[in-house]
Biopython code that builds the backbone (N, CA, C, O; Angstrom):
import numpy as np
from Bio.PDB.StructureBuilder import StructureBuilder

atoms = [
    (1, "UNK", "N", (115.371, 228.175, 122.581)),
    (1, "UNK", "CA", (115.052, 228.518, 121.217)),
    (1, "UNK", "C", (115.729, 227.497, 120.306)),
    (1, "UNK", "O", (116.947, 227.324, 120.332)),
    (2, "UNK", "N", (114.934, 226.850, 119.527)),
    (2, "UNK", "CA", (115.503, 225.852, 118.646)),
    (2, "UNK", "C", (115.803, 226.467, 117.275)),
    (2, "UNK", "O", (115.536, 227.648, 117.049)),
    (3, "UNK", "N", (116.340, 225.687, 116.390)),
    (3, "UNK", "CA", (116.810, 226.160, 115.086)),
    (3, "UNK", "C", (115.659, 226.594, 114.190)),
    (3, "UNK", "O", (115.816, 227.520, 113.394)),
    (4, "UNK", "N", (114.499, 225.939, 114.306)),
    (4, "UNK", "CA", (113.359, 226.288, 113.453)),
    (4, "UNK", "C", (112.844, 227.687, 113.754)),
    (4, "UNK", "O", (112.570, 228.456, 112.833)),
    (5, "UNK", "N", (112.713, 228.016, 114.997)),
    (5, "UNK", "CA", (112.233, 229.355, 115.336)),
    (5, "UNK", "C", (113.270, 230.416, 114.979)),
    (5, "UNK", "O", (112.919, 231.512, 114.542)),
    (6, "UNK", "N", (114.545, 230.087, 115.166)),
    (6, "UNK", "CA", (115.603, 231.035, 114.805)),
    (6, "UNK", "C", (115.592, 231.315, 113.302)),
    (6, "UNK", "O", (115.699, 232.469, 112.888)),
    (7, "UNK", "N", (115.464, 230.281, 112.495)),
    (7, "UNK", "CA", (115.422, 230.467, 111.041)),
    (7, "UNK", "C", (114.160, 231.205, 110.615)),
    (7, "UNK", "O", (114.202, 231.999, 109.675)),
    (8, "UNK", "N", (113.041, 230.959, 111.286)),
    (8, "UNK", "CA", (111.804, 231.683, 110.967)),
    (8, "UNK", "C", (111.957, 233.170, 111.261)),
    (8, "UNK", "O", (111.567, 234.015, 110.455)),
    (9, "UNK", "N", (112.531, 233.482, 112.426)),
    (9, "UNK", "CA", (112.740, 234.893, 112.784)),
    (9, "UNK", "C", (113.704, 235.534, 111.802)),
    (9, "UNK", "O", (113.484, 236.665, 111.367)),
    (10, "UNK", "N", (114.766, 234.829, 111.448)),
    (10, "UNK", "CA", (115.735, 235.343, 110.481)),
    (10, "UNK", "C", (115.074, 235.588, 109.121)),
    (10, "UNK", "O", (115.342, 236.596, 108.467)),
    (11, "UNK", "N", (114.220, 234.670, 108.708)),
    (11, "UNK", "CA", (113.500, 234.827, 107.446)),
    (11, "UNK", "C", (112.565, 236.020, 107.487)),
    (11, "UNK", "O", (112.513, 236.783, 106.522)),
    (12, "UNK", "N", (111.827, 236.208, 108.565)),
    (12, "UNK", "CA", (110.911, 237.351, 108.679)),
    (12, "UNK", "C", (111.672, 238.681, 108.710)),
    (12, "UNK", "O", (111.253, 239.657, 108.086)),
    (13, "UNK", "N", (112.770, 238.712, 109.427)),
    (13, "UNK", "CA", (113.568, 239.945, 109.495)),
    (13, "UNK", "C", (114.130, 240.288, 108.122)),
    (13, "UNK", "O", (114.099, 241.448, 107.711)),
    (14, "UNK", "N", (114.638, 239.300, 107.419)),
    (14, "UNK", "CA", (115.186, 239.563, 106.085)),
    (14, "UNK", "C", (114.073, 239.980, 105.118)),
    (14, "UNK", "O", (114.302, 240.813, 104.241)),
    (15, "UNK", "N", (112.889, 239.419, 105.266)),
    (15, "UNK", "CA", (111.761, 239.827, 104.421)),
    (15, "UNK", "C", (111.371, 241.270, 104.710)),
    (15, "UNK", "O", (111.089, 242.026, 103.780)),
    (16, "UNK", "N", (111.350, 241.665, 105.966)),
    (16, "UNK", "CA", (111.024, 243.044, 106.332)),
    (16, "UNK", "C", (112.080, 243.998, 105.783)),
    (16, "UNK", "O", (111.742, 245.062, 105.263)),
    (17, "UNK", "N", (113.342, 243.632, 105.893)),
    (17, "UNK", "CA", (114.423, 244.468, 105.358)),
    (17, "UNK", "C", (114.293, 244.601, 103.846)),
    (17, "UNK", "O", (114.463, 245.696, 103.309)),
    (18, "UNK", "N", (113.996, 243.515, 103.157)),
    (18, "UNK", "CA", (113.817, 243.567, 101.706)),
    (18, "UNK", "C", (112.636, 244.450, 101.318)),
    (18, "UNK", "O", (112.726, 245.212, 100.355)),
    (19, "UNK", "N", (111.546, 244.358, 102.043)),
    (19, "UNK", "CA", (110.377, 245.204, 101.756)),
    (19, "UNK", "C", (110.736, 246.673, 101.933)),
    (19, "UNK", "O", (110.356, 247.511, 101.115)),
    (20, "UNK", "N", (111.465, 246.986, 103.000)),
    (20, "UNK", "CA", (111.874, 248.377, 103.229)),
    (20, "UNK", "C", (112.801, 248.854, 102.111)),
    (20, "UNK", "O", (112.662, 249.979, 101.631)),
    (21, "UNK", "N", (113.742, 248.010, 101.694)),
    (21, "UNK", "CA", (114.648, 248.375, 100.605)),
    (21, "UNK", "C", (113.869, 248.594, 99.318)),
    (21, "UNK", "O", (114.139, 249.558, 98.602)),
    (22, "UNK", "N", (112.914, 247.734, 99.003)),
    (22, "UNK", "CA", (112.106, 247.901, 97.799)),
    (22, "UNK", "C", (111.285, 249.180, 97.849)),
    (22, "UNK", "O", (111.130, 249.851, 96.829)),
    (23, "UNK", "N", (110.758, 249.527, 99.011)),
    (23, "UNK", "CA", (109.992, 250.770, 99.147)),
    (23, "UNK", "C", (110.897, 251.977, 98.898)),
    (23, "UNK", "O", (110.508, 252.907, 98.192)),
    (24, "UNK", "N", (112.100, 251.966, 99.472)),
    (24, "UNK", "CA", (113.038, 253.077, 99.264)),
    (24, "UNK", "C", (113.442, 253.184, 97.798)),
    (24, "UNK", "O", (113.479, 254.281, 97.241)),
    (25, "UNK", "N", (113.743, 252.052, 97.174)),
    (25, "UNK", "CA", (114.108, 252.058, 95.757)),
    (25, "UNK", "C", (112.936, 252.533, 94.906)),
    (25, "UNK", "O", (113.136, 253.274, 93.943)),
    (26, "UNK", "N", (111.727, 252.121, 95.242)),
    (26, "UNK", "CA", (110.545, 252.579, 94.505)),
    (26, "UNK", "C", (110.352, 254.083, 94.609)),
    (26, "UNK", "O", (110.016, 254.733, 93.618)),
    (27, "UNK", "N", (110.559, 254.643, 95.790)),
    (27, "UNK", "CA", (110.422, 256.091, 95.969)),
    (27, "UNK", "C", (111.490, 256.825, 95.154)),
    (27, "UNK", "O", (111.205, 257.838, 94.516)),
    (28, "UNK", "N", (112.718, 256.308, 95.179)),
    (28, "UNK", "CA", (113.789, 256.928, 94.395)),
    (28, "UNK", "C", (113.486, 256.845, 92.902)),
    (28, "UNK", "O", (113.749, 257.797, 92.167)),
    (29, "UNK", "N", (112.941, 255.730, 92.448)),
    (29, "UNK", "CA", (112.580, 255.598, 91.036)),
    (29, "UNK", "C", (111.477, 256.573, 90.645)),
    (29, "UNK", "O", (111.494, 257.120, 89.542)),
    (30, "UNK", "N", (110.529, 256.792, 91.530)),
    (30, "UNK", "CA", (109.460, 257.745, 91.242)),
    (30, "UNK", "C", (110.030, 259.155, 91.105)),
    (30, "UNK", "O", (109.632, 259.895, 90.205)),
    (31, "UNK", "N", (110.953, 259.533, 91.983)),
    (31, "UNK", "CA", (111.558, 260.865, 91.868)),
    (31, "UNK", "C", (112.389, 260.990, 90.598)),
    (31, "UNK", "O", (112.392, 262.039, 89.953)),
    (32, "UNK", "N", (113.097, 259.915, 90.239)),
    (32, "UNK", "CA", (113.874, 259.943, 88.996)),
    (32, "UNK", "C", (112.952, 260.070, 87.793)),
    (32, "UNK", "O", (113.254, 260.819, 86.863)),
    (33, "UNK", "N", (111.836, 259.355, 87.793)),
    (33, "UNK", "CA", (110.889, 259.448, 86.685)),
    (33, "UNK", "C", (110.265, 260.837, 86.595)),
    (33, "UNK", "O", (109.997, 261.323, 85.496)),
    (34, "UNK", "N", (110.033, 261.478, 87.733)),
    (34, "UNK", "CA", (109.522, 262.851, 87.707)),
    (34, "UNK", "C", (110.545, 263.796, 87.078)),
    (34, "UNK", "O", (110.182, 264.667, 86.287)),
    (35, "UNK", "N", (111.823, 263.626, 87.427)),
    (35, "UNK", "CA", (112.865, 264.463, 86.837)),
    (35, "UNK", "C", (112.979, 264.224, 85.337)),
    (35, "UNK", "O", (113.130, 265.171, 84.566)),
    (36, "UNK", "N", (112.906, 262.964, 84.923)),
    (36, "UNK", "CA", (112.973, 262.635, 83.503)),
    (36, "UNK", "C", (111.779, 263.234, 82.764)),
    (36, "UNK", "O", (111.926, 263.712, 81.639)),
    (37, "UNK", "N", (110.616, 263.213, 83.375)),
    (37, "UNK", "CA", (109.424, 263.801, 82.773)),
    (37, "UNK", "C", (109.589, 265.303, 82.583)),
    (37, "UNK", "O", (109.209, 265.844, 81.545)),
    (38, "UNK", "N", (110.152, 265.979, 83.579)),
    (38, "UNK", "CA", (110.407, 267.422, 83.460)),
    (38, "UNK", "C", (111.407, 267.706, 82.346)),
    (38, "UNK", "O", (111.242, 268.659, 81.585)),
    (39, "UNK", "N", (112.435, 266.886, 82.254)),
    (39, "UNK", "CA", (113.451, 267.089, 81.216)),
    (39, "UNK", "C", (112.851, 266.872, 79.833)),
    (39, "UNK", "O", (113.125, 267.649, 78.918)),
    (40, "UNK", "N", (112.041, 265.837, 79.662)),
    (40, "UNK", "CA", (111.428, 265.597, 78.356)),
    (40, "UNK", "C", (110.456, 266.701, 77.987)),
    (40, "UNK", "O", (110.356, 267.062, 76.814)),
    (41, "UNK", "N", (109.736, 267.248, 78.958)),
    (41, "UNK", "CA", (108.857, 268.379, 78.674)),
    (41, "UNK", "C", (109.662, 269.594, 78.236)),
    (41, "UNK", "O", (109.273, 270.292, 77.299)),
    (42, "UNK", "N", (110.780, 269.852, 78.904)),
    (42, "UNK", "CA", (111.642, 270.976, 78.560)),
    (42, "UNK", "C", (112.212, 270.809, 77.151)),
    (42, "UNK", "O", (112.226, 271.752, 76.361)),
    (43, "UNK", "N", (112.675, 269.612, 76.852)),
    (43, "UNK", "CA", (113.218, 269.342, 75.517)),
    (43, "UNK", "C", (112.124, 269.493, 74.464)),
    (43, "UNK", "O", (112.370, 270.038, 73.388)),
    (44, "UNK", "N", (110.950, 269.026, 74.759)),
    (44, "UNK", "CA", (109.837, 269.143, 73.815)),
    (44, "UNK", "C", (109.496, 270.605, 73.559)),
    (44, "UNK", "O", (109.243, 270.988, 72.417)),
    (45, "UNK", "N", (109.487, 271.427, 74.606)),
    (45, "UNK", "CA", (109.216, 272.855, 74.427)),
    (45, "UNK", "C", (110.301, 273.521, 73.587)),
    (45, "UNK", "O", (110.000, 274.353, 72.731)),
    (46, "UNK", "N", (111.554, 273.163, 73.825)),
    (46, "UNK", "CA", (112.644, 273.747, 73.044)),
    (46, "UNK", "C", (112.578, 273.317, 71.591)),
    (46, "UNK", "O", (112.835, 274.121, 70.694)),
    (47, "UNK", "N", (112.240, 272.064, 71.347)),
    (47, "UNK", "CA", (112.111, 271.586, 69.973)),
    (47, "UNK", "C", (110.967, 272.319, 69.272)),
    (47, "UNK", "O", (111.092, 272.676, 68.101)),
    (48, "UNK", "N", (109.867, 272.545, 69.967)),
    (48, "UNK", "CA", (108.752, 273.283, 69.371)),
    (48, "UNK", "C", (109.158, 274.710, 69.021)),
    (48, "UNK", "O", (108.767, 275.219, 67.971)),
    (49, "UNK", "N", (109.941, 275.368, 69.890)),
    (49, "UNK", "CA", (110.382, 276.726, 69.585)),
    (49, "UNK", "C", (111.341, 276.729, 68.403)),
    (49, "UNK", "O", (111.290, 277.633, 67.568)),
    (50, "UNK", "N", (112.221, 275.722, 68.322)),
    (50, "UNK", "CA", (113.107, 275.630, 67.168)),
    (50, "UNK", "C", (112.326, 275.298, 65.903)),
    (50, "UNK", "O", (112.705, 275.713, 64.808)),
    (51, "UNK", "N", (111.262, 274.567, 66.049)),
    (51, "UNK", "CA", (110.447, 274.205, 64.892)),
    (51, "UNK", "C", (109.873, 275.448, 64.233)),
    (51, "UNK", "O", (109.844, 275.545, 63.007)),
    (52, "UNK", "N", (109.412, 276.403, 65.046)),
    (52, "UNK", "CA", (108.900, 277.656, 64.497)),
    (52, "UNK", "C", (109.988, 278.429, 63.780)),
    (52, "UNK", "O", (109.751, 278.970, 62.700)),
    (53, "UNK", "N", (111.177, 278.492, 64.361)),
    (53, "UNK", "CA", (112.294, 279.200, 63.729)),
    (53, "UNK", "C", (112.718, 278.499, 62.445)),
    (53, "UNK", "O", (113.010, 279.150, 61.442)),
    (54, "UNK", "N", (112.749, 277.183, 62.479)),
    (54, "UNK", "CA", (113.158, 276.431, 61.292)),
    (54, "UNK", "C", (112.141, 276.613, 60.166)),
    (54, "UNK", "O", (112.528, 276.729, 59.003)),
    (55, "UNK", "N", (110.866, 276.639, 60.488)),
    (55, "UNK", "CA", (109.863, 276.848, 59.436)),
    (55, "UNK", "C", (109.989, 278.250, 58.850)),
    (55, "UNK", "O", (109.778, 278.438, 57.652)),
    (56, "UNK", "N", (110.331, 279.240, 59.681)),
    (56, "UNK", "CA", (110.545, 280.596, 59.170)),
    (56, "UNK", "C", (111.736, 280.625, 58.219)),
    (56, "UNK", "O", (111.656, 281.208, 57.138)),
    (57, "UNK", "N", (112.849, 279.991, 58.623)),
    (57, "UNK", "CA", (114.019, 279.935, 57.740)),
    (57, "UNK", "C", (113.710, 279.159, 56.473)),
    (57, "UNK", "O", (114.198, 279.508, 55.398)),
    (58, "UNK", "N", (112.917, 278.125, 56.587)),
    (58, "UNK", "CA", (112.550, 277.331, 55.411)),
    (58, "UNK", "C", (111.730, 278.157, 54.425)),
    (58, "UNK", "O", (111.945, 278.085, 53.215)),
    (59, "UNK", "N", (110.788, 278.942, 54.951)),
    (59, "UNK", "CA", (109.994, 279.803, 54.067)),
    (59, "UNK", "C", (110.876, 280.849, 53.392)),
    (59, "UNK", "O", (110.708, 281.127, 52.205)),
    (60, "UNK", "N", (111.815, 281.431, 54.139)),
    (60, "UNK", "CA", (112.725, 282.420, 53.555)),
    (60, "UNK", "C", (113.610, 281.780, 52.484)),
    (60, "UNK", "O", (113.833, 282.372, 51.428)),
    (61, "UNK", "N", (114.108, 280.586, 52.752)),
    (61, "UNK", "CA", (114.950, 279.890, 51.773)),
    (61, "UNK", "C", (114.151, 279.544, 50.526)),
    (61, "UNK", "O", (114.666, 279.656, 49.414)),
    (62, "UNK", "N", (112.909, 279.127, 50.692)),
    (62, "UNK", "CA", (112.065, 278.831, 49.528)),
    (62, "UNK", "C", (111.807, 280.087, 48.705)),
    (62, "UNK", "O", (111.803, 280.037, 47.475)),
    (63, "UNK", "N", (111.593, 281.213, 49.381)),
    (63, "UNK", "CA", (111.391, 282.474, 48.667)),
    (63, "UNK", "C", (112.621, 282.866, 47.876)),
    (63, "UNK", "O", (112.513, 283.276, 46.721)),
    (64, "UNK", "N", (113.800, 282.743, 48.490)),
    (64, "UNK", "CA", (115.039, 283.055, 47.771)),
    (64, "UNK", "C", (115.264, 282.097, 46.611)),
    (64, "UNK", "O", (115.749, 282.511, 45.557)),
    (65, "UNK", "N", (114.928, 280.849, 46.781)),
    (65, "UNK", "CA", (115.077, 279.868, 45.701)),
    (65, "UNK", "C", (114.145, 280.209, 44.543)),
    (65, "UNK", "O", (114.532, 280.097, 43.380)),
    (66, "UNK", "N", (112.926, 280.622, 44.855)),
    (66, "UNK", "CA", (111.994, 281.004, 43.791)),
    (66, "UNK", "C", (112.498, 282.224, 43.032)),
    (66, "UNK", "O", (112.396, 282.282, 41.806)),
    (67, "UNK", "N", (113.042, 283.201, 43.757)),
    (67, "UNK", "CA", (113.577, 284.393, 43.101)),
    (67, "UNK", "C", (114.764, 284.028, 42.217)),
    (67, "UNK", "O", (114.844, 284.483, 41.076)),
    (68, "UNK", "N", (115.666, 283.231, 42.718)),
    (68, "UNK", "CA", (116.829, 282.845, 41.914)),
    (68, "UNK", "C", (116.408, 282.000, 40.717)),
    (68, "UNK", "O", (116.992, 282.124, 39.640)),
    (69, "UNK", "N", (115.410, 281.148, 40.888)),
    (69, "UNK", "CA", (114.921, 280.352, 39.749)),
    (69, "UNK", "C", (114.328, 281.235, 38.666)),
    (69, "UNK", "O", (114.560, 281.016, 37.477)),
    (70, "UNK", "N", (113.563, 282.234, 39.083)),
    (70, "UNK", "CA", (112.970, 283.126, 38.072)),
    (70, "UNK", "C", (114.042, 283.961, 37.385)),
    (70, "UNK", "O", (113.936, 284.245, 36.192)),
    (71, "UNK", "N", (115.084, 284.361, 38.133)),
    (71, "UNK", "CA", (116.172, 285.126, 37.512)),
    (71, "UNK", "C", (116.930, 284.259, 36.511)),
    (71, "UNK", "O", (117.256, 284.718, 35.416)),
    (72, "UNK", "N", (117.208, 283.024, 36.875)),
    (72, "UNK", "CA", (117.911, 282.118, 35.962)),
    (72, "UNK", "C", (117.055, 281.847, 34.729)),
    (72, "UNK", "O", (117.572, 281.794, 33.613)),
    (73, "UNK", "N", (115.757, 281.677, 34.923)),
    (73, "UNK", "CA", (114.869, 281.448, 33.784)),
    (73, "UNK", "C", (114.861, 282.662, 32.856)),
    (73, "UNK", "O", (114.896, 282.511, 31.635)),
    (74, "UNK", "N", (114.816, 283.857, 33.429)),
    (74, "UNK", "CA", (114.826, 285.072, 32.613)),
    (74, "UNK", "C", (116.119, 285.215, 31.837)),
    (74, "UNK", "O", (116.093, 285.537, 30.649)),
    (75, "UNK", "N", (117.242, 284.983, 32.481)),
    (75, "UNK", "CA", (118.542, 285.099, 31.801)),
    (75, "UNK", "C", (118.662, 284.038, 30.719)),
    (75, "UNK", "O", (119.114, 284.333, 29.612)),
    (76, "UNK", "N", (118.264, 282.808, 31.022)),
    (76, "UNK", "CA", (118.398, 281.745, 30.018)),
    (76, "UNK", "C", (117.460, 281.967, 28.838)),
    (76, "UNK", "O", (117.828, 281.665, 27.703)),
    (77, "UNK", "N", (116.260, 282.488, 29.076)),
    (77, "UNK", "CA", (115.366, 282.758, 27.942)),
    (77, "UNK", "C", (115.888, 283.938, 27.117)),
    (77, "UNK", "O", (115.725, 283.937, 25.897)),
    (78, "UNK", "N", (116.509, 284.941, 27.739)),
    (78, "UNK", "CA", (117.090, 286.058, 26.992)),
    (78, "UNK", "C", (118.258, 285.565, 26.145)),
    (78, "UNK", "O", (118.392, 285.971, 24.991)),
    (79, "UNK", "N", (119.092, 284.710, 26.688)),
    (79, "UNK", "CA", (120.229, 284.166, 25.936)),
    (79, "UNK", "C", (119.728, 283.309, 24.791)),
    (79, "UNK", "O", (120.268, 283.376, 23.686)),
    (80, "UNK", "N", (118.710, 282.508, 25.035)),
    (80, "UNK", "CA", (118.189, 281.655, 23.954)),
    (80, "UNK", "C", (117.545, 282.501, 22.858)),
    (80, "UNK", "O", (117.627, 282.138, 21.684)),
    (81, "UNK", "N", (116.907, 283.616, 23.208)),
    (81, "UNK", "CA", (116.336, 284.507, 22.178)),
    (81, "UNK", "C", (117.437, 285.130, 21.335)),
    (81, "UNK", "O", (117.298, 285.253, 20.118)),
    (82, "UNK", "N", (118.537, 285.525, 21.984)),
    (82, "UNK", "CA", (119.657, 286.119, 21.247)),
    (82, "UNK", "C", (120.240, 285.097, 20.282)),
    (82, "UNK", "O", (120.495, 285.414, 19.120)),
    (83, "UNK", "N", (120.452, 283.871, 20.756)),
    (83, "UNK", "CA", (121.012, 282.847, 19.876)),
    (83, "UNK", "C", (120.031, 282.465, 18.780)),
    (83, "UNK", "O", (120.457, 282.174, 17.662)),
    (84, "UNK", "N", (118.736, 282.455, 19.058)),
    (84, "UNK", "CA", (117.738, 282.122, 18.041)),
    (84, "UNK", "C", (117.710, 283.206, 16.966)),
    (84, "UNK", "O", (117.566, 282.880, 15.788)),
    (85, "UNK", "N", (117.842, 284.493, 17.333)),
    (85, "UNK", "CA", (117.879, 285.578, 16.332)),
    (85, "UNK", "C", (119.106, 285.453, 15.450)),
    (85, "UNK", "O", (119.023, 285.658, 14.239)),
    (86, "UNK", "N", (120.249, 285.116, 16.044)),
    (86, "UNK", "CA", (121.471, 284.970, 15.261)),
    (86, "UNK", "C", (121.351, 283.798, 14.307)),
    (86, "UNK", "O", (121.835, 283.869, 13.177)),
    (87, "UNK", "N", (120.714, 282.719, 14.741)),
    (87, "UNK", "CA", (120.532, 281.552, 13.880)),
    (87, "UNK", "C", (119.618, 281.883, 12.713)),
    (87, "UNK", "O", (119.864, 281.443, 11.589)),
    (88, "UNK", "N", (118.541, 282.672, 12.973)),
    (88, "UNK", "CA", (117.618, 283.034, 11.904)),
    (88, "UNK", "C", (118.254, 283.989, 10.927)),
    (88, "UNK", "O", (117.976, 283.921, 9.730)),
    (89, "UNK", "N", (119.119, 284.896, 11.417)),
    (89, "UNK", "CA", (119.807, 285.837, 10.539)),
    (89, "UNK", "C", (120.794, 285.118, 9.648)),
    (89, "UNK", "O", (120.978, 285.523, 8.500)),
    (90, "UNK", "N", (121.437, 284.072, 10.127)),
    (90, "UNK", "CA", (122.397, 283.319, 9.331)),
    (90, "UNK", "C", (121.719, 282.504, 8.255)),
    (90, "UNK", "O", (122.338, 282.215, 7.232)),
    (91, "UNK", "N", (120.469, 282.123, 8.449)),
    (91, "UNK", "CA", (119.767, 281.298, 7.457)),
    (91, "UNK", "C", (119.357, 282.136, 6.323)),
    (91, "UNK", "O", (118.750, 281.637, 5.375)),
]
sb = StructureBuilder()
sb.init_structure("model")
sb.init_model(0)
sb.init_chain("A")
sb.init_seg("    ")
for serial, (resi, resn, name, xyz) in enumerate(atoms, 1):
    if name == "N":
        sb.init_residue(resn, " ", resi, " ")
    sb.init_atom(name, np.array(xyz, "f"), 0.0, 1.0, " ", f" {name:<3s}", serial, name[0])
structure = sb.get_structure()
């Protein structure tokens, strides 16, 4: 066996080993991507459920803000009417 055939066999064996390693790494990457896909789906579902709760809280907060705005408007218009009557009485 001369050096050329030995190097050829060594090259083929190393190529076969590399192909096997790449196949194993590819399979592991596919399983990791499947797990990541499941996690992103789970996170997306949780975000959607929180989105519904957040919109409910947002509607409640808007309702309370509208009520407080109308109360402040009523109080301020009553105070301005009182001051306007006093100003007219002084004139």
